[in-house]
N, C-alpha and C positions, 0 to 999 in steps of 0.2 A: 484534462482540465475538470471535468466533471466528476472525476473522483478525489481531484483535490479539493474542489469545491465542498463536497459532500462530506471530505474528511474533516475538513475545518469548521462546518456546521455542526458534525457530531461533537468535536473537541469543545466548541462553545456550549454544547448542552452536558457537558461532562462526561461523554461517552469515549471510550477507549477503541482505536479501530488498527485494523492490520492490512494492508493491501497486498493479496496473495497473486502473483502471476499465473497463469495456466500453463502448463507444458502439452503439446500437441497429443501425446502419447495418451493423455487421459480425457482427450476430446469426448469420443462416443461414450464411454461409462459416463462421465460426468452430466451429458446430452441426455441420455437415458435416465440415469437417477432423477435430475431435476427437469425433466421433460421440456428441456429447452429443444426448438425446432432445430433439424440438422443443418439449414441453411444459415443458422447463424455462427458466427465467429466468435468463440471465447478467448476474452484477452486475459480478464483478471475478476477476483470477487474481493470485495470490500466486506470483511468480516467486522462487526462491531458489537458493543454490549457495555455494560456497566463495568465500572473499575472497582478491583478490589481495593478494600481501606489500606491506604498506605504504599499502593501501587508503586506511586510516582516519589515517595521520601527519598529514595537512596540513590535516584538517577544523577549521574553525573554533568555537570554543563559541558557543552561542547564548545571548544573555543578554536576559532580560527583566524589565522594572521592575514588573510588574503585570499585572491582568488589560486594562486598556485597550489596552496593546500587543498583545495577544496576540488581540483581538477588536473588531469594529467593533459600535456599538449605534447602533440607529436609534431614535426617537421620543422622547417626554417621558422624564423622568427622574423 
């Protein structure tokens, strides 16, 4: 929820953001590079910054007709 809240705040200020999830394979190198304590658990990184002019001009509108298109359900109904 913190990531969503921060992403929303950055968007409101006109920044672009990209949430990148960490793969455990790079944990040791990432912790060493950014001096993160070894007892911390890396989950993701929210990269943010300004938007290039016109970056959002050609984005297609997302259209969903309901829950069935947004999620996959398994099992008995």
